[in-house]
N, C-alpha and C positions, 0 to 999 in steps of 0.2 A: 362579525365575530366568527371566526371558525372554533368549532366544538366538535371534539373528538374523543370519543371514551371507547376503547377497546379493554377494558378489565375482564378478565378471565372468569367464567361463571364457575360455580361450585361443581356442576355436571362436567364441565371440561378438565378441572383439575382431576377428577376419578378416571378420566381417561387415559391419563398421562400411561399407567400399568398396562392398559391395552395396546396404545401406541408401540410402549418398549417390546411388547410380547409379539405383535405383529413383526417390528422390525427384526428382532433377533429369529422367528421363523425362517427369514430369508437368509439369514446368514449360516443357517443349520449348526454351527456351533462357535462359541468364542475362543479366544485364546491367540497365543502365539506372540511372537517379536516381530514386529515390523520395522526393517533396516532402512532407512532412508538417506542416500548419498546426497550429501548437500557440497555445494559449491566451497566451502569453506566455513570457517568460524564465525560466530555474528559477534559484532562489537561488544554486544551486551544481551540481556534476555529481559528487556523492559522496552515495551513498543510505545511507550509514552513519549520518552525523552531521546528516543532514534527511530527514526522511520526507514531503517534498513530492510529490506524485504526479508532476508534470512532470520532478523530478528522477530518481524511480524509472523512469518509462516510457521516458527517456532512457538512463539508465545503465546498465537491464539488457540493453542491447546489448553495452556493454563489459565490465560485470564479471559474474561467476558467482557461486553461492554452491555450497558443499559438496553441496547437496541441493537439489532443485527440486519442485515443485508439477506431479502428472501430470494425466490429463484427468478423474480420480476426486475429485481435490485431498487426494490423496494423497502425502505427502513421499516423494521416493525419491533415491537417488545420483545427483549430476549431475557433481562435479569429485570426489566419490569414488565408488573402486569399489564400496564396501561397506562395512557397518559389524556389529560384535558388541555386545552389551549383555551385560555379565558382573557377578559378584560382586554379585548380588541389586539389579542397577540402578544402582549407583555408580559403574560404569566402563564407557564407551564407546569402543571402539576404532574409529577410523576409517582404513579403507584407502583411500588417495589414487591416483588415476589415474596410469600411469606417461605420460610424455613429453608432458603437457600445458605448453603455452608460453604465457608471457605476451606482450603486444604488442611487448615490448623484445627478444625473441627467448630469454628466460631461461627454464629448465624451472622450473615449479612444485613445490614440493617442502615437505614439513613445517613448514620455519621459516617459510616465508611464510604458512603457514597459520596457525601459532600467533600470529605477529605480527600477523595480522589480525584474528583470532579476540580477542586480549587487547585491541587496539585498540577493538574493538565492544563488549567486555567494559566499558572503562573511558568510552568516549566515546559509544558508539552510541546511537541513541534508544531502542531497545528492549534495548540489553544489560545493563541493571541487572537485568531480569527474569530472564535467562538465567543471569548471571553471580552470581546469588546465590544460585545451588546449584551453582556451580562451585567445586572445591577448588583445583585447580591444572591445567595442561596440561603433557604431556610428549611426548617423540619419540623412540621407542626405534630408530627407523631413518628413513631418507630419506624414506619413502612411507608411515607410519603414525603418526597423531596419536592419542594418548590423553587422552580427558577425564574427568578424575577428578571426581566429584560428590559434596557431601557428603551428600546423601540422591536418591533415585531422584527423576527429572525425566522424566515421560512426555512433556511436549511438546518435547522437544530436537529431534528431526529436524526438525519444523514450525517452529521458531523459526530454527533454520539455513537453512530454505527460503526464509524470506521476506526479500526484499533490502529493504524500505521501511523504512528505519530499522535495515539487518539488516547480517548480517555478510558483505559484499563480501571477496572475496579479491584481494587486490594483493600486488605483491612486498615484501617483509619492510624494504627500505629505504625503500620509499614509506610504507608504514604507520607505521613509526618514525618519520620525519620530519614527517609529517601530524598526528600524535598527535589533539587535538579539534578542529583547524581544517580546513573543506573542502579536500579535495586540489586543489592548484593544477593548472590546464591543462598545465602542463608535465610534470605526473606522473601524468595519467591514463592508467593502464596497468592491463587486465585480461585475461580469458582468452577472453573473448566473440566470437562470430563476427563483430563489427565492432569495429574501431579507432576511437579519437577522431583527427581530424585538426586541427580547428580551432574556435573560439568567436570569430565575429565577433559583437560585441554588437547587437542589433535588427538582425540581419541572417540568421545562421543558426548552428545548430551543425552541423558537418560531420564525419561518420562515413563509413568506407570499409570493405569487405571484408578480412577479416584472412586472408591467403591462407595461412597456419600454423596455422589454427584445428584444434583436436584435438576431433572430434567425439564424441560418446557413443555406446556401442555399441547404442543401442534408439532405434526411431524417434521422431519429435519427435511430442510430444501435451502441448498446452498449452505451460509452461514449461519442461517435462523433455526427455529425450531428444536427439536430434540436431537441431542448429539449423543449417540450410542459410542461407548467405547468399545468396541471387538476385541481389540486388540487387548494383551495383558500389560506390553510395555511397547514403547516407541523409542528406538536409537536414531538419532541425528548424527551421522558420521561425517566429518569433513574429510572430502576426497577432491582435492582441487584438481587433478587431472581429469580432462573430459575422457580421454580413453579408458582410464580406470573405472570410470564410473558404469560408461557402457558395458565393458567386458565384465564387471562385477555384477549388474542385472542379467546379463546373458546366462553367466556360471551360475547364479544363484547364491552370490555373496550378499548382494543385496537386493531389496526388492521394489525400490523407487529410486529415480535419479533425476535430479533437476537440473536446467538448463544443459539441453543438450543441442549440439551446434546444427543449424537448420541445413546446412548442405548436406547432412547423412538422412535428412528426410526419406528421400526415395528408397534407400538402403534397408532402414529401419522398418518401414511401413508394411514392408514384405517379409520381415524376419519371424519365426513363428516361436522364437526365444524371448520375445518381448510383445508388450502393447504400445504402441504410440500414443502420446497425448498430447493434444492440440490445444492449447490455452486461448479461449474467446472470452471477452471481445479483444480486440488488437489493444496493445500498447502503443505510446508514441515516445520517441527518444528525445530528449533534451541535451543540448550543448550547452552548458549552465557558463556563464559568464559573470565574474566577479565585480559587482557595483559598489562594494562597501571600501576598496582600497584597491589603488593600483592602477594599472592603463585601462584597465576595462571599465572605468568610471565614465570613461568617454564615450557617448552613445555614437559618435560618427564611425568609432573605430568599430564597435559591437556592429553597426549597420555595414563595415566594409567585409568584415567576416561572414554575415549572412549573406551578401551579394556573391560571394567566390564560392558557394557550396554549390555542386551537382548532385542531389541525393539520391539518384538513381543507382550507381554505382556504391556509393555509402550503404544502400539498402541491400543490393544485392551480395556484396562483401560478406556482410553480416548474416543476413537470412537466407541465402541460396535461392531456392525454389519460389518462382513468384506468387506461389499459392500461399506463400507464408508471409508476404508485406505488401504494402500499399502504397504508391507513391503518393502522398496527400498530405497537404499541409494542415489538415485539422486537428484540433486537440481532442475532440471527443469523435469516435469513428463513425463513419457511413452506417445508417441505419437507427441511430441512436436519436432521441428528441434533442440532443444538444448539437448536432452536427452542424457546422456552420462554415462555409467559404470565405468568411469575412478574413481580409488580410491575404490571400492567397496569391494575388499577383506578385507578393514580395518573395515567395516559397521558390526555393530551387532555382534560382537565377543563374547560376553557372557563368558569371560573367568576372573572370578573375582581371582582367584590365581595369572594369568600373572598379572592382575592389581595391586595386593599387591606387586609382585615383582618391578614391574616398580616404585609405587609410593615410596617403599625405596631406590630405586635407586636415585630417586630424591629429595631423603632427608625429605620425609612427614613423622612427627611423631605422627601424630594425632590433629593437629592444627584444631579447629572448621572452617568449609566451610561455609560460610555464602550465602545461596542459598534462593533467594529471589522468592517468586510467590504470586498467587492471587487466590483467589475462586469467582472472578466476573466471569471469564472465565472457567467453567469446563472442557473445555478440557487440560487447560493448569493446574489447579489443580489438576487433576486426573493424568497426565501424571507425574508431579513433585513428588507425592506420590510416583509414582513406581520407579521412578529414585531414590529418596532418599532412598527406601527400597535397591535397587540394591547396591548403593554405599556404604550404612552402612556395607552390607554383605560382601563388598570387601575391609572394613579396614577403610572406610572414616567417619571421624566424621561431620555429616551434623548437620547444623544449619539451619532448615526450618523456614524462615519470611514469615509471610504472610501479606500482604497489600491489600488495595484496588488498582485496576488499575493505577488509576491517580497519587496516592502516589509511585508506583512501577515504573512509569515513570519518575517521580520528582527525585528519589532516583538513577536510573540507568545511570544517566549522571555524577554523582559523583564518582569516581573510588574509593574512599576511603572506600567507605558504602557497598560494595557487592564483591563476587568472582563468583557467577553464578547466572543466571536467564534463564527462559523459555518462549519463545514467539514464534508466528507462523507468516512464512510468506507467502502471497499470490503467485499464479502465477504471473510472469512479462515474456512480450512477447522478452526480452533483456537480457542478463545477466548484462549488464552493470548498470542495476536498481536495482539490488538486494543491499539490505542494506549493507552487508558486503563490497560492493567494496568501499564504502565511508570509509576513515579512521576514521571520526568523528563518526560514529556509535558506542552506548556503546559495549565496548569490545575491540575498537580501536586495530583492526587488521592492521597492517602497515608497512610489512616487506619488505626488497629489492627483494625478490623473488615474493612476490604478485604484487608490482608495476611493476616490470618488464613484467609479464604476462597481466595485465591491459592494460599496453601500448601496448603491441602487439596485444590484442585481442580488443583494441578500435582505433588503429592507422591506421584502413584499413575498406574499404567498400566490401571487397573479404570475403565470408562467409566462404569459405574454410579455411583460416587463421585464421578467428577470432573461428571458432570453434574448430581449433586445438589447439590454446591456450586457449581456455574454457576447454577443456579436461586436460589440465595440471595443472589449476586453481583448478577445481575439486579434482584433486589429491593431489595437495598442501593443500588443505584443510585437505585431511585426514592425510596428514602429519604433519602440523604444529598445526592442532585442535585448530581454534578460536573459533569455534562451534563445536555441535556435531548435526548432523540431525538424529532424531530418525524415519522419515519415511513420507510418504505422505498422506494427509487427506483430505475428503471433507466436508466442513461445512455444519451444517443442521441448518435451520430457518423455522419460519411457517409465515403463512398470513392468514388474514379473507379470506373466499371463495369469499366476494364480491370486494376484488382487482383484477382488470382483467389487463391482457398482462403481466403479469410475468411471467420469464422463457419462452418468447417466441423466435423466431428468432432475432428479434432485439431488443429485452429486456433480454438478458439472465443476471442471478443472478450471478456475478463472482467478488470477491475480495472484491470490496467496495459496499454496496447496493445504489440504487439511485432509486428515485421515479419521474422523470420526466418521462413522456410517459406510466403513467399506471393511472388508472381512478377507480371509484368504478362503478360498474355493477347496 
């Protein structure tokens, strides 16, 4: 039986004020409006029912989870004070922090947490993975939540830490009224360091410091610990045009710009008007194939597409300098504990003639393949152009359909509308958190072989057993081809030189940008 109790002591609670004072002394002064140039509008501001990166990036300032990832990518308590694992791993007892306030002034209690977790389990993008192991939730008192499991579930803390398609904690009444629909603007209420003010379409999403924010009693580290809101306000401003984002930061119109084309790295790294931000660890790219409906339900046709692709020109077109990409078929990047070469013999085969043969065996006769892409993410669009060119050279009829990202996200949940789309997936510290683990993610990979390996990987706390199952699962991806990994990439972003504490040991910029514990010099 695993026993773990990380309850905060009374002394640690009294240290909160000291930690805040220490952080503030580094900042010299609070205040100002941080202006973040984003690639466009999010489809919603509810990162439970959509896993669009832009939704998570903005939403994590508003919402928090019971756990969060620290600087070592370990899941540690955040809204939780600590937890115990009992009854041979089938009972997880989570102790909540006292005095945490929602943005409407209501104290967070167990009833809010249970309602939020139940909503996540029923409607969350990743909820089916977690709640496939949950028997029921209970609350013996106001500040304790019991998660009764049907079997041991090793990734539970990590699942509760990832807010992308994950378990954001909201007031009970908000969770129950929203159900499976995105939380409407009037009910955007969380516990985070910033509160929602307004969403003016095509102008900004505005957040303001939450003065009654209840900090954690540990220093800020990545997404965990104390989150100090130094800025009075953050404006997330949709700026779809790349050149405008860059010019705006250089001119002082914006303080941060996301999603910068990698081929500009060499010019920007020596530009005194910007600071370059390279996000680590590398992400990987997924060309998703629709297994729910249409021609891509044919596994041999999916294998034909895999065989056709040569990933080096695909990666070069999207990410430019070789310092920003890695030709590697792994899902978890080299240097991480989950790195594996399983299935790599099928990566980047670059064999169009063999692809033609497999497609003919699959019964493909030139029907249009509806490939959705977007120009809002240059890396996605540039990769898609090369992928489409290679597939056409192998005899596939590619209908490249271009949408803004919000429209693509809204269409990809409707299996009748598409055959493939390409997206990127940031690093996650546990394979259970990858979007493809969920049978609900668009693409809808849900085979018996996959389910058995996921159950094997998630049903124990023994790393050796979990890793062996993960290797088999990665090999299965190359066999069943629910998606195609084109390789690993590091994302490039820029900031004004006056934004301090970016990419430090305690504030590494990775996966989803966050703007607490940074300030203006």
